[in-house]
N, CA, C and O atoms as a GROMACS GRO file, in nm:
protein
  416
    1UNK      N    1  -1.266   6.821  -2.938
    1UNK     CA    2  -1.191   6.712  -2.985
    1UNK      C    3  -1.277   6.606  -2.894
    1UNK      O    4  -1.308   6.636  -2.779
    2UNK      N    5  -1.307   6.499  -2.942
    2UNK     CA    6  -1.358   6.358  -2.858
    2UNK      C    7  -1.259   6.232  -2.881
    2UNK      O    8  -1.215   6.206  -2.993
    3UNK      N    9  -1.229   6.159  -2.772
    3UNK     CA   10  -1.196   6.004  -2.760
    3UNK      C   11  -1.298   5.949  -2.733
    3UNK      O   12  -1.357   5.970  -2.627
    4UNK      N   13  -1.343   5.865  -2.827
    4UNK     CA   14  -1.437   5.756  -2.792
    4UNK      C   15  -1.383   5.597  -2.754
    4UNK      O   16  -1.326   5.530  -2.840
    5UNK      N   17  -1.399   5.563  -2.663
    5UNK     CA   18  -1.364   5.430  -2.623
    5UNK      C   19  -1.478   5.346  -2.648
    5UNK      O   20  -1.582   5.378  -2.591
    6UNK      N   21  -1.477   5.205  -2.749
    6UNK     CA   22  -1.576   5.125  -2.760
    6UNK      C   23  -1.537   5.013  -2.698
    6UNK      O   24  -1.463   4.938  -2.761
    7UNK      N   25  -1.567   4.985  -2.597
    7UNK     CA   26  -1.548   4.862  -2.487
    7UNK      C   27  -1.635   4.748  -2.505
    7UNK      O   28  -1.757   4.764  -2.492
    8UNK      N   29  -1.587   4.633  -2.535
    8UNK     CA   30  -1.688   4.513  -2.570
    8UNK      C   31  -1.775   4.513  -2.449
    8UNK      O   32  -1.722   4.542  -2.342
    9UNK      N   33  -1.920   4.480  -2.454
    9UNK     CA   34  -2.025   4.467  -2.391
    9UNK      C   35  -2.088   4.342  -2.363
    9UNK      O   36  -2.020   4.240  -2.356
   10UNK      N   37  -2.235   4.341  -2.344
   10UNK     CA   38  -2.256   4.185  -2.334
   10UNK      C   39  -2.288   4.107  -2.434
   10UNK      O   40  -2.305   3.989  -2.404
   11UNK      N   41  -2.307   4.149  -2.588
   11UNK     CA   42  -2.306   4.078  -2.684
   11UNK      C   43  -2.198   4.055  -2.796
   11UNK      O   44  -2.207   4.040  -2.918
   12UNK      N   45  -2.075   4.059  -2.695
   12UNK     CA   46  -1.952   4.060  -2.786
   12UNK      C   47  -1.941   3.937  -2.885
   12UNK      O   48  -1.877   3.940  -2.990
   13UNK      N   49  -2.009   3.832  -2.841
   13UNK     CA   50  -2.005   3.711  -2.937
   13UNK      C   51  -2.067   3.750  -3.060
   13UNK      O   52  -2.058   3.676  -3.158
   14UNK      N   53  -2.131   3.862  -3.065
   14UNK     CA   54  -2.212   3.895  -3.204
   14UNK      C   55  -2.131   3.976  -3.278
   14UNK      O   56  -2.170   4.003  -3.392
   15UNK      N   57  -2.011   4.028  -3.233
   15UNK     CA   58  -1.911   4.121  -3.333
   15UNK      C   59  -1.919   4.075  -3.459
   15UNK      O   60  -1.952   4.152  -3.549
   16UNK      N   61  -1.886   3.927  -3.487
   16UNK     CA   62  -1.883   3.908  -3.658
   16UNK      C   63  -1.988   3.934  -3.717
   16UNK      O   64  -1.982   3.990  -3.827
   17UNK      N   65  -2.114   3.900  -3.655
   17UNK     CA   66  -2.221   3.937  -3.724
   17UNK      C   67  -2.244   4.077  -3.773
   17UNK      O   68  -2.300   4.094  -3.882
   18UNK      N   69  -2.206   4.179  -3.698
   18UNK     CA   70  -2.222   4.348  -3.729
   18UNK      C   71  -2.108   4.397  -3.787
   18UNK      O   72  -2.121   4.503  -3.848
   19UNK      N   73  -1.959   4.328  -3.781
   19UNK     CA   74  -1.840   4.354  -3.817
   19UNK      C   75  -1.833   4.439  -3.952
   19UNK      O   76  -1.753   4.532  -3.955
   20UNK      N   77  -1.913   4.412  -4.065
   20UNK     CA   78  -1.915   4.461  -4.175
   20UNK      C   79  -1.955   4.599  -4.188
   20UNK      O   80  -1.894   4.689  -4.245
   21UNK      N   81  -2.082   4.603  -4.117
   21UNK     CA   82  -2.159   4.755  -4.108
   21UNK      C   83  -2.074   4.845  -3.976
   21UNK      O   84  -2.061   4.967  -3.979
   22UNK      N   85  -2.031   4.773  -3.886
   22UNK     CA   86  -1.935   4.864  -3.805
   22UNK      C   87  -1.832   4.921  -3.872
   22UNK      O   88  -1.795   5.034  -3.841
   23UNK      N   89  -1.778   4.858  -3.964
   23UNK     CA   90  -1.639   4.900  -4.045
   23UNK      C   91  -1.688   5.012  -4.147
   23UNK      O   92  -1.630   5.117  -4.176
   24UNK      N   93  -1.823   4.958  -4.197
   24UNK     CA   94  -1.855   5.087  -4.279
   24UNK      C   95  -1.880   5.210  -4.223
   24UNK      O   96  -1.843   5.311  -4.282
   25UNK      N   97  -1.945   5.216  -4.105
   25UNK     CA   98  -1.960   5.334  -4.021
   25UNK      C   99  -1.816   5.383  -3.966
   25UNK      O  100  -1.804   5.503  -3.941
   26UNK      N  101  -1.729   5.314  -3.951
   26UNK     CA  102  -1.594   5.388  -3.912
   26UNK      C  103  -1.524   5.456  -4.056
   26UNK      O  104  -1.453   5.556  -4.050
   27UNK      N  105  -1.544   5.411  -4.137
   27UNK     CA  106  -1.507   5.454  -4.303
   27UNK      C  107  -1.556   5.564  -4.317
   27UNK      O  108  -1.488   5.664  -4.342
   28UNK      N  109  -1.729   5.564  -4.297
   28UNK     CA  110  -1.780   5.693  -4.324
   28UNK      C  111  -1.743   5.804  -4.264
   28UNK      O  112  -1.723   5.909  -4.325
   29UNK      N  113  -1.730   5.785  -4.120
   29UNK     CA  114  -1.631   5.908  -4.044
   29UNK      C  115  -1.507   5.948  -4.069
   29UNK      O  116  -1.459   6.055  -4.033
   30UNK      N  117  -1.443   5.848  -4.143
   30UNK     CA  118  -1.286   5.880  -4.165
   30UNK      C  119  -1.313   5.993  -4.299
   30UNK      O  120  -1.276   6.111  -4.301
   31UNK      N  121  -1.386   5.920  -4.404
   31UNK     CA  122  -1.446   5.965  -4.529
   31UNK      C  123  -1.494   6.119  -4.522
   31UNK      O  124  -1.465   6.202  -4.609
   32UNK      N  125  -1.560   6.142  -4.422
   32UNK     CA  126  -1.612   6.275  -4.423
   32UNK      C  127  -1.536   6.376  -4.310
   32UNK      O  128  -1.574   6.491  -4.286
   33UNK      N  129  -1.446   6.322  -4.260
   33UNK     CA  130  -1.343   6.381  -4.193
   33UNK      C  131  -1.401   6.417  -4.027
   33UNK      O  132  -1.345   6.495  -3.951
   34UNK      N  133  -1.501   6.355  -4.003
   34UNK     CA  134  -1.535   6.339  -3.850
   34UNK      C  135  -1.430   6.277  -3.750
   34UNK      O  136  -1.404   6.324  -3.639
   35UNK      N  137  -1.377   6.167  -3.805
   35UNK     CA  138  -1.269   6.082  -3.738
   35UNK      C  139  -1.166   6.107  -3.778
   35UNK      O  140  -1.146   6.102  -3.899
   36UNK      N  141  -1.088   6.135  -3.707
   36UNK     CA  142  -0.942   6.148  -3.741
   36UNK      C  143  -0.828   6.011  -3.726
   36UNK      O  144  -0.711   6.012  -3.764
   37UNK      N  145  -0.899   5.897  -3.660
   37UNK     CA  146  -0.826   5.749  -3.646
   37UNK      C  147  -0.943   5.672  -3.573
   37UNK      O  148  -1.011   5.709  -3.478
   38UNK      N  149  -0.947   5.558  -3.643
   38UNK     CA  150  -0.982   5.482  -3.550
   38UNK      C  151  -0.914   5.312  -3.521
   38UNK      O  152  -0.870   5.255  -3.622
   39UNK      N  153  -0.909   5.265  -3.438
   39UNK     CA  154  -0.833   5.159  -3.393
   39UNK      C  155  -0.851   5.049  -3.287
   39UNK      O  156  -0.945   5.065  -3.209
   40UNK      N  157  -0.790   4.963  -3.276
   40UNK     CA  158  -0.838   4.854  -3.170
   40UNK      C  159  -0.769   4.916  -3.021
   40UNK      O  160  -0.680   5.001  -3.021
   41UNK      N  161  -0.826   4.858  -2.900
   41UNK     CA  162  -0.759   4.874  -2.791
   41UNK      C  163  -0.663   4.737  -2.763
   41UNK      O  164  -0.685   4.630  -2.819
   42UNK      N  165  -0.570   4.755  -2.683
   42UNK     CA  166  -0.486   4.640  -2.636
   42UNK      C  167  -0.565   4.552  -2.577
   42UNK      O  168  -0.673   4.580  -2.524
   43UNK      N  169  -0.514   4.439  -2.581
   43UNK     CA  170  -0.548   4.315  -2.516
   43UNK      C  171  -0.735   4.264  -2.548
   43UNK      O  172  -0.824   4.215  -2.479
   44UNK      N  173  -0.719   4.314  -2.701
   44UNK     CA  174  -0.888   4.284  -2.719
   44UNK      C  175  -0.994   4.319  -2.650
   44UNK      O  176  -1.096   4.252  -2.634
   45UNK      N  177  -0.961   4.451  -2.600
   45UNK     CA  178  -1.067   4.497  -2.526
   45UNK      C  179  -1.172   4.606  -2.587
   45UNK      O  180  -1.258   4.668  -2.526
   46UNK      N  181  -1.140   4.610  -2.721
   46UNK     CA  182  -1.248   4.693  -2.801
   46UNK      C  183  -1.187   4.793  -2.888
   46UNK      O  184  -1.084   4.748  -2.940
   47UNK      N  185  -1.215   4.919  -2.923
   47UNK     CA  186  -1.154   4.974  -3.004
   47UNK      C  187  -1.169   5.160  -2.941
   47UNK      O  188  -1.221   5.199  -2.836
   48UNK      N  189  -1.114   5.229  -3.032
   48UNK     CA  190  -1.132   5.354  -2.982
   48UNK      C  191  -1.116   5.434  -3.120
   48UNK      O  192  -1.060   5.392  -3.220
   49UNK      N  193  -1.186   5.571  -3.100
   49UNK     CA  194  -1.222   5.662  -3.198
   49UNK      C  195  -1.170   5.799  -3.176
   49UNK      O  196  -1.221   5.853  -3.078
   50UNK      N  197  -1.070   5.880  -3.250
   50UNK     CA  198  -1.046   6.018  -3.234
   50UNK      C  199  -1.127   6.096  -3.300
   50UNK      O  200  -1.134   6.061  -3.418
   51UNK      N  201  -1.197   6.195  -3.272
   51UNK     CA  202  -1.332   6.241  -3.354
   51UNK      C  203  -1.310   6.392  -3.342
   51UNK      O  204  -1.279   6.419  -3.226
   52UNK      N  205  -1.315   6.494  -3.418
   52UNK     CA  206  -1.301   6.637  -3.409
   52UNK      C  207  -1.423   6.697  -3.483
   52UNK      O  208  -1.519   6.642  -3.537
   53UNK      N  209  -1.391   6.818  -3.471
   53UNK     CA  210  -1.520   6.924  -3.510
   53UNK      C  211  -1.640   6.903  -3.507
   53UNK      O  212  -1.704   6.946  -3.603
   54UNK      N  213  -1.696   6.848  -3.424
   54UNK     CA  214  -1.837   6.814  -3.372
   54UNK      C  215  -1.858   6.849  -3.216
   54UNK      O  216  -1.771   6.838  -3.130
   55UNK      N  217  -1.977   6.889  -3.197
   55UNK     CA  218  -2.003   6.911  -3.055
   55UNK      C  219  -2.061   6.802  -2.997
   55UNK      O  220  -2.109   6.711  -3.064
   56UNK      N  221  -2.059   6.803  -2.859
   56UNK     CA  222  -2.070   6.652  -2.768
   56UNK      C  223  -2.200   6.608  -2.855
   56UNK      O  224  -2.201   6.497  -2.909
   57UNK      N  225  -2.314   6.701  -2.868
   57UNK     CA  226  -2.409   6.606  -2.878
   57UNK      C  227  -2.451   6.557  -3.029
   57UNK      O  228  -2.548   6.485  -3.054
   58UNK      N  229  -2.352   6.613  -3.127
   58UNK     CA  230  -2.329   6.543  -3.258
   58UNK      C  231  -2.256   6.441  -3.244
   58UNK      O  232  -2.267   6.350  -3.326
   59UNK      N  233  -2.168   6.432  -3.141
   59UNK     CA  234  -2.094   6.307  -3.146
   59UNK      C  235  -2.142   6.210  -3.099
   59UNK      O  236  -2.102   6.097  -3.123
   60UNK      N  237  -2.255   6.243  -3.008
   60UNK     CA  238  -2.343   6.121  -2.943
   60UNK      C  239  -2.400   6.045  -3.039
   60UNK      O  240  -2.392   5.922  -3.046
   61UNK      N  241  -2.470   6.128  -3.125
   61UNK     CA  242  -2.576   6.100  -3.223
   61UNK      C  243  -2.494   6.014  -3.300
   61UNK      O  244  -2.542   5.903  -3.324
   62UNK      N  245  -2.385   6.038  -3.343
   62UNK     CA  246  -2.314   5.960  -3.447
   62UNK      C  247  -2.267   5.821  -3.393
   62UNK      O  248  -2.266   5.717  -3.459
   63UNK      N  249  -2.216   5.840  -3.225
   63UNK     CA  250  -2.171   5.703  -3.188
   63UNK      C  251  -2.320   5.613  -3.157
   63UNK      O  252  -2.322   5.490  -3.166
   64UNK      N  253  -2.401   5.667  -3.131
   64UNK     CA  254  -2.544   5.579  -3.129
   64UNK      C  255  -2.575   5.506  -3.253
   64UNK      O  256  -2.632   5.397  -3.253
   65UNK      N  257  -2.527   5.586  -3.386
   65UNK     CA  258  -2.566   5.495  -3.501
   65UNK      C  259  -2.456   5.401  -3.528
   65UNK      O  260  -2.453   5.379  -3.649
   66UNK      N  261  -2.357   5.332  -3.459
   66UNK     CA  262  -2.264   5.256  -3.473
   66UNK      C  263  -2.358   5.117  -3.463
   66UNK      O  264  -2.417   5.075  -3.363
   67UNK      N  265  -2.354   5.072  -3.570
   67UNK     CA  266  -2.442   4.882  -3.513
   67UNK      C  267  -2.351   4.820  -3.381
   67UNK      O  268  -2.404   4.746  -3.298
   68UNK      N  269  -2.204   4.860  -3.373
   68UNK     CA  270  -2.169   4.784  -3.268
   68UNK      C  271  -2.262   4.806  -3.117
   68UNK      O  272  -2.307   4.724  -3.036
   69UNK      N  273  -2.264   4.946  -3.124
   69UNK     CA  274  -2.339   5.031  -3.012
   69UNK      C  275  -2.492   4.993  -2.984
   69UNK      O  276  -2.547   4.974  -2.876
   70UNK      N  277  -2.552   4.988  -3.134
   70UNK     CA  278  -2.702   4.961  -3.130
   70UNK      C  279  -2.706   4.806  -3.098
   70UNK      O  280  -2.810   4.767  -3.046
   71UNK      N  281  -2.618   4.722  -3.119
   71UNK     CA  282  -2.654   4.566  -3.088
   71UNK      C  283  -2.568   4.533  -2.960
   71UNK      O  284  -2.529   4.418  -2.942
   72UNK      N  285  -2.541   4.629  -2.877
   72UNK     CA  286  -2.458   4.634  -2.760
   72UNK      C  287  -2.344   4.509  -2.764
   72UNK      O  288  -2.331   4.418  -2.681
   73UNK      N  289  -2.267   4.532  -2.884
   73UNK     CA  290  -2.142   4.446  -2.894
   73UNK      C  291  -2.034   4.534  -2.802
   73UNK      O  292  -1.949   4.476  -2.734
   74UNK      N  293  -2.041   4.639  -2.805
   74UNK     CA  294  -1.976   4.757  -2.732
   74UNK      C  295  -2.041   4.869  -2.657
   74UNK      O  296  -2.149   4.915  -2.693
   75UNK      N  297  -1.978   4.913  -2.557
   75UNK     CA  298  -2.044   5.022  -2.479
   75UNK      C  299  -1.971   5.123  -2.497
   75UNK      O  300  -1.851   5.100  -2.480
   76UNK      N  301  -2.006   5.265  -2.535
   76UNK     CA  302  -1.917   5.366  -2.581
   76UNK      C  303  -1.907   5.460  -2.449
   76UNK      O  304  -1.996   5.471  -2.365
   77UNK      N  305  -1.786   5.524  -2.448
   77UNK     CA  306  -1.736   5.617  -2.352
   77UNK      C  307  -1.687   5.735  -2.424
   77UNK      O  308  -1.585   5.736  -2.493
   78UNK      N  309  -1.768   5.834  -2.405
   78UNK     CA  310  -1.700   5.963  -2.489
   78UNK      C  311  -1.648   6.023  -2.407
   78UNK      O  312  -1.698   6.040  -2.296
   79UNK      N  313  -1.515   6.076  -2.446
   79UNK     CA  314  -1.438   6.172  -2.338
   79UNK      C  315  -1.402   6.300  -2.422
   79UNK      O  316  -1.316   6.292  -2.509
   80UNK      N  317  -1.461   6.408  -2.398
   80UNK     CA  318  -1.434   6.556  -2.463
   80UNK      C  319  -1.312   6.589  -2.420
   80UNK      O  320  -1.268   6.557  -2.310
   81UNK      N  321  -1.249   6.657  -2.509
   81UNK     CA  322  -1.079   6.678  -2.461
   81UNK      C  323  -1.091   6.827  -2.528
   81UNK      O  324  -1.140   6.849  -2.639
   82UNK      N  325  -1.034   6.931  -2.435
   82UNK     CA  326  -1.028   7.087  -2.491
   82UNK      C  327  -0.848   7.086  -2.515
   82UNK      O  328  -0.769   7.114  -2.424
   83UNK      N  329  -0.810   7.050  -2.642
   83UNK     CA  330  -0.639   7.031  -2.639
   83UNK      C  331  -0.594   7.170  -2.609
   83UNK      O  332  -0.658   7.266  -2.652
   84UNK      N  333  -0.479   7.186  -2.533
   84UNK     CA  334  -0.403   7.300  -2.537
   84UNK      C  335  -0.267   7.342  -2.610
   84UNK      O  336  -0.223   7.452  -2.643
   85UNK      N  337  -0.205   7.183  -2.626
   85UNK     CA  338  -0.096   7.187  -2.717
   85UNK      C  339  -0.136   7.080  -2.796
   85UNK      O  340  -0.204   6.985  -2.758
   86UNK      N  341  -0.076   7.103  -2.942
   86UNK     CA  342  -0.082   7.008  -3.046
   86UNK      C  343   0.052   6.987  -3.132
   86UNK      O  344   0.120   7.078  -3.178
   87UNK      N  345   0.078   6.853  -3.146
   87UNK     CA  346   0.177   6.821  -3.258
   87UNK      C  347   0.160   6.904  -3.371
   87UNK      O  348   0.045   6.933  -3.403
   88UNK      N  349   0.270   6.955  -3.446
   88UNK     CA  350   0.269   7.033  -3.556
   88UNK      C  351   0.165   6.958  -3.644
   88UNK      O  352   0.058   7.013  -3.667
   89UNK      N  353   0.195   6.824  -3.697
   89UNK     CA  354   0.092   6.769  -3.763
   89UNK      C  355  -0.038   6.759  -3.741
   89UNK      O  356  -0.106   6.744  -3.842
   90UNK      N  357  -0.089   6.762  -3.649
   90UNK     CA  358  -0.242   6.758  -3.590
   90UNK      C  359  -0.283   6.876  -3.628
   90UNK      O  360  -0.398   6.866  -3.669
   91UNK      N  361  -0.231   7.013  -3.634
   91UNK     CA  362  -0.317   7.141  -3.642
   91UNK      C  363  -0.340   7.126  -3.793
   91UNK      O  364  -0.443   7.188  -3.819
   92UNK      N  365  -0.300   7.083  -3.879
   92UNK     CA  366  -0.371   7.108  -4.014
   92UNK      C  367  -0.484   7.008  -4.052
   92UNK      O  368  -0.565   7.023  -4.143
   93UNK      N  369  -0.472   6.894  -3.958
   93UNK     CA  370  -0.601   6.811  -3.978
   93UNK      C  371  -0.735   6.872  -3.897
   93UNK      O  372  -0.854   6.859  -3.927
   94UNK      N  373  -0.682   6.934  -3.796
   94UNK     CA  374  -0.814   6.993  -3.722
   94UNK      C  375  -0.852   7.130  -3.793
   94UNK      O  376  -0.956   7.181  -3.753
   95UNK      N  377  -0.792   7.187  -3.878
   95UNK     CA  378  -0.786   7.294  -3.947
   95UNK      C  379  -0.862   7.264  -4.075
   95UNK      O  380  -0.954   7.337  -4.112
   96UNK      N  381  -0.830   7.168  -4.134
   96UNK     CA  382  -0.875   7.135  -4.286
   96UNK      C  383  -1.004   7.069  -4.220
   96UNK      O  384  -1.068   7.037  -4.319
   97UNK      N  385  -1.069   7.036  -4.122
   97UNK     CA  386  -1.210   6.950  -4.116
   97UNK      C  387  -1.273   7.069  -4.060
   97UNK      O  388  -1.393   7.069  -4.088
   98UNK      N  389  -1.241   7.159  -3.998
   98UNK     CA  390  -1.314   7.295  -3.914
   98UNK      C  391  -1.441   7.309  -4.006
   98UNK      O  392  -1.430   7.315  -4.128
   99UNK      N  393  -1.566   7.313  -3.938
   99UNK     CA  394  -1.658   7.376  -4.016
   99UNK      C  395  -1.716   7.505  -3.924
   99UNK      O  396  -1.649   7.540  -3.827
  100UNK      N  397  -1.811   7.557  -3.949
  100UNK     CA  398  -1.857   7.701  -3.894
  100UNK      C  399  -1.941   7.650  -3.790
  100UNK      O  400  -1.975   7.739  -3.711
  101UNK      N  401  -1.995   7.515  -3.758
  101UNK     CA  402  -2.108   7.488  -3.624
  101UNK      C  403  -2.035   7.396  -3.581
  101UNK      O  404  -2.098   7.314  -3.515
  102UNK      N  405  -1.908   7.373  -3.595
  102UNK     CA  406  -1.835   7.261  -3.520
  102UNK      C  407  -1.751   7.324  -3.407
  102UNK      O  408  -1.689   7.430  -3.417
  103UNK      N  409  -1.757   7.247  -3.298
  103UNK     CA  410  -1.731   7.325  -3.148
  103UNK      C  411  -1.656   7.166  -3.097
  103UNK      O  412  -1.718   7.066  -3.062
  104UNK      N  413  -1.526   7.181  -3.104
  104UNK     CA  414  -1.456   7.056  -3.069
  104UNK      C  415  -1.425   7.083  -2.920
  104UNK      O  416  -1.365   6.999  -2.854
   0.00000   0.00000   0.00000
């Protein structure tokens, strides 16, 4: 499992220009089960993504395709987490999206 922080970077002023493509990138991740959640950080600092069922290399490649990352609207921090306890509602989400090549 990965927590990705997308913190505003040097080209923050260009966010509006790339917002539609960034939203498509997020929706694609939700639709294909790679992303469990996307949302905004407090105090307008950027956003966050909760991703699962991908190894570190795969999530890095996915993040590198975000138009906000490409155009330096945000900088990405990927934190890999090995869950030791999960709320009951999380277990089905992770199991439903498991794939034989996934390593979270």
